[in-house]
Every structure is written in structure tokens, then in C-alpha cells.
C-alpha positions in Angstrom: -114.6 63.0 -122.9 -117.3 65.3 -124.6 -120.0 63.6 -122.6 -118.3 64.3 -119.3 -117.7 67.9 -120.4 -121.5 68.2 -121.1 -122.2 67.3 -117.5 -119.7 69.9 -116.3 -121.3 72.6 -118.4 -124.8 71.6 -117.1 -123.5 71.8 -113.5 -122.0 75.2 -114.0 -125.2 76.5 -115.7 -127.5 75.3 -112.9 -125.2 76.8 -110.3 -125.3 80.2 -112.1 -129.1 79.9 -112.1 -129.1 79.5 -108.3 -130.0 75.8 -108.2 -128.3 73.3 -106.0 -127.2 70.3 -107.9 -127.9 66.7 -106.9 -125.2 64.6 -108.4 -125.9 60.8 -108.7 -122.6 58.9 -108.6 -120.0 57.0 -106.7 -118.0 58.8 -104.1 -114.3 59.0 -104.8 -114.6 58.2 -108.5 -112.4 60.6 -110.5 -115.2 61.7 -112.7 -117.3 62.6 -109.6 -114.4 64.5 -108.1 -114.0 66.5 -111.3 -117.8 67.2 -111.5 -118.0 68.4 -107.9 -115.1 70.7 -108.7 -117.3 72.6 -111.3 -119.7 73.7 -108.6 -119.0 76.3 -105.8 -118.5 74.8 -102.3 -121.7 73.3 -101.0 -123.6 73.9 -104.2 -123.5 70.2 -105.3 -124.6 67.2 -103.2 -123.5 63.7 -104.1 -126.0 60.8 -103.7 -125.5 57.1 -104.4 -128.4 55.4 -102.7 -132.0 55.8 -101.7 -130.8 56.3 -98.1 -128.7 59.2 -99.3 -131.8 60.8 -100.8 -133.9 60.2 -97.7 -131.2 61.9 -95.6 -131.3 65.1 -97.7 -132.2 68.1 -95.4 -133.9 70.1 -98.1 -137.4 71.6 -98.5 -139.6 70.0 -101.1 -139.7 73.3 -103.1 -135.9 73.9 -103.1 -134.7 74.7 -106.7 -132.6 71.7 -107.6 -131.0 70.2 -110.7 -130.1 66.6 -111.4 -126.8 65.4 -112.9 -125.5 61.8 -113.3 -122.1 60.1 -113.5 -121.7 59.1 -117.1 -120.8 55.5 -116.2 -123.5 54.9 -113.6 -125.8 51.9 -113.9 -128.9 52.9 -116.0 -131.5 51.1 -113.9 -130.0 52.3 -110.6 -129.8 55.9 -111.9 -133.5 55.9 -112.9 -134.5 54.5 -109.5 -132.7 57.3 -107.7 -134.0 60.0 -110.2 -137.5 58.7 -109.6 -137.1 59.1 -105.8 -135.9 62.7 -106.3 -138.9 63.5 -108.6 -141.3 62.2 -106.0 -139.8 64.2 -103.2 -138.9 67.5 -104.9 -141.3 69.7 -107.0 -138.7 71.9 -108.7 -136.1 69.5 -110.2 -134.4 70.5 -113.4 -133.2 67.4 -115.4 -130.9 67.0 -118.4 -132.6 67.3 -121.8 -130.7 64.1 -122.8 -129.4 61.4 -120.6 -126.1 62.1 -118.8 -125.1 58.4 -119.0 -122.7 57.7 -121.8 -124.4 56.1 -124.8 -121.7 53.4 -124.9 -122.3 52.6 -121.2 -126.1 52.5 -121.8 -125.8 50.3 -124.9 -123.5 47.8 -123.3 -125.6 47.5 -120.2 -128.6 46.8 -122.5 -126.7 44.1 -124.4 -125.5 42.4 -121.2 -129.0 42.5 -119.8 -130.2 40.8 -123.1 -127.6 38.0 -122.9 -127.6 37.4 -119.1 -131.0 35.7 -119.2 -129.7 33.3 -121.9 -126.3 32.6 -120.5 -125.2 30.4 -117.7 -122.0 32.5 -117.2 -121.0 36.0 -118.3 -117.4 37.3 -118.6 -116.9 41.0 -118.6 -113.6 42.2 -120.0 -112.4 45.3 -118.1 -110.3 46.6 -115.3 -111.6 46.4 -111.7 -111.1 50.2 -111.3 -113.4 50.9 -114.3 -116.8 52.0 -113.1 -118.6 51.0 -116.3 -116.9 47.6 -116.3 -118.1 46.9 -112.7 -121.6 48.0 -113.6 -121.7 45.5 -116.5 -120.7 42.7 -114.1 -123.5 43.8 -111.7 -126.1 43.8 -114.6 -125.0 40.3 -115.6 -125.3 39.0 -112.0 -128.7 40.7 -111.6 -129.8 38.8 -114.7 -129.1 35.5 -113.1 -125.7 34.6 -114.7 -122.5 33.6 -113.0 -120.7 36.8 -113.6 -117.0 37.8 -113.4 -114.9 40.8 -114.3 -111.5 40.1 -115.7 -108.8 42.4 -117.0 -107.2 39.6 -119.1 -107.8 36.0 -120.2 -105.4 34.6 -117.5 -107.7 36.1 -114.8 -110.7 33.9 -115.8 -112.2 31.9 -112.9 -112.9 28.7 -114.9 -115.0 27.3 -112.0 -117.6 29.9 -112.8 -117.6 28.9 -116.5 -117.4 25.1 -116.5 -120.6 23.2 -117.2 -122.1 26.2 -119.1 -124.1 25.6 -122.3 -124.0 29.3 -123.1 -121.4 31.9 -122.1 -121.8 35.6 -122.5 -119.0 38.0 -123.2 -118.9 41.8 -123.2 -116.4 44.5 -122.4 -116.2 48.0 -121.0 -116.1 50.8 -123.6 -112.4 51.4 -123.0 -111.3 47.7 -123.1 -108.9 47.0 -125.9 -110.2 44.7 -128.7 -107.2 42.4 -128.2 -108.3 41.6 -124.7 -111.7 40.4 -126.0 -109.9 38.4 -128.7 -107.6 36.8 -126.1 -110.6 35.7 -124.0 -112.4 34.2 -127.0 -109.2 32.3 -127.8 -109.0 31.0 -124.2 -112.7 29.9 -124.5 -112.0 28.2 -127.8 -109.2 26.2 -126.2 -111.6 24.7 -123.6 -115.0 24.6 -125.4 -116.4 23.9 -128.9 -117.8 27.4 -129.5 -120.4 28.7 -131.9 -120.0 32.5 -131.6 -123.1 34.8 -131.9 -123.0 38.5 -131.7 -125.9 40.2 -129.8 -126.5 43.8 -130.9 -129.2 45.8 -129.2 -128.5 49.1 -131.0 -126.1 50.2 -133.7 -123.7 52.9 -132.5 -123.3 55.8 -135.0 -122.5 58.7 -132.7 -119.8 61.1 -134.0 -118.6 64.1 -132.1 -117.4 67.4 -133.5 -113.8 67.4 -134.7 -111.3 68.8 -132.1 -107.8 70.1 -132.6 -105.1 67.7 -131.3 -101.5 68.9 -131.8 -102.6 71.1 -134.7 -104.5 68.3 -136.5 -108.3 68.1 -136.4 -109.7 64.7 -135.6 -113.2 63.4 -135.0 -113.6 61.6 -131.6 -115.4 58.2 -131.8 
């Protein structure tokens, strides 16, 4: 992913400049393991909570840099970044957000519909960090939220009695999975489908060579 590669380049640059990197992310996540591997031993510190930040044994003027897992929850990342800004006076931050634009946009859309929906279904795998974040955002918005990998995993007890049902998907979820969930909802409810779009995605990355053929990544 070009966005993950951007984070890796930032970590390498900060380490060359003599800064220690504070990496916001989830321990054990493959992306985090890869990102930590782009820093010399001990040069990057992983934090996932305010308690982790409070436990940092670093002077306030330590030269630091901030990096964030691309699929981290937007609101949670900002809260942690704010705590770092308040504690440390020399904190270099990314010029643009490290969080994937698709992750950011979907979290914003789920936040917009969660307040209107009685129940929210997120289509995605349980091992997907950005899918889990979407379910957390929906639950925080007051909806009965569930994460399912397919239509046959839907817990109908969380959906029955709803006047409005929200549906979103992780960025990597196949379109057919979403279509199957809509079909399952149609089989149980009289649906009027409305699309909620908070921002139109128009990002295009530079073409890359794949097997001798240059293709643009979406």
C-alpha cells in the first residue's frame, strides 16, 4: 500500500535525523510489526493508549516524531496525538495524516449514520483493523453495532425492531459481500435504500509496474 510505504519512509527519515519515533498503533498488528522494522532497535516506541503515553520515560525536550497506523481510529489517534503535543515540546508530525483516506472517510460516514440508525452492520473480517474500528465508531454513536464477514453471520436479534439500519464496509471488503447483506435485509424487511456520502473519493496513485505492465493503484 502506498500509504503504508509513506509511513515507512517517514520513520526512516526521522531516525536518520536522530529523532525517536512514537508510533500510535495496535501491538501485534502486521502493519505495526512492519513499521517497527523500519527503525533501528529501540528507536521506535509503540503506544496505544493514554496510559502508554503517561508511562513514557522521556524528557519533555526529547526530539521525537509521530507516526500513526494507517487503519487506526481517527478520533482515538487525535486524542493520543494531543496528549503527546501537551507533554513534549519537540514533536515532529506528518505533513499529511498517516491514516488512510479510505479509513478516514468510512469512519466519518459511519459516524454520520450511527446517530440515525437503530442498528449498524459492518461488513468485514474480524482480523481487519479498519473493520473493527468502524464497528467501534458505530457503537460509540449509539447504534447496536455488529461486525460480520458474510450475510450468514448477521445476528438478527441486534437488527429486529429497527426502523433504520446502517450498513458500511471495510475498505478491502468485496462488493459482493455488501450486496449479499443487502439481499438478506431485503428478505426480512421492506427496505428503502439511501446512500450516505460524506466525501467523494478521487485519490489516484502514481502508476506502478506489475509484471511489466504499468497500472494505477486505486
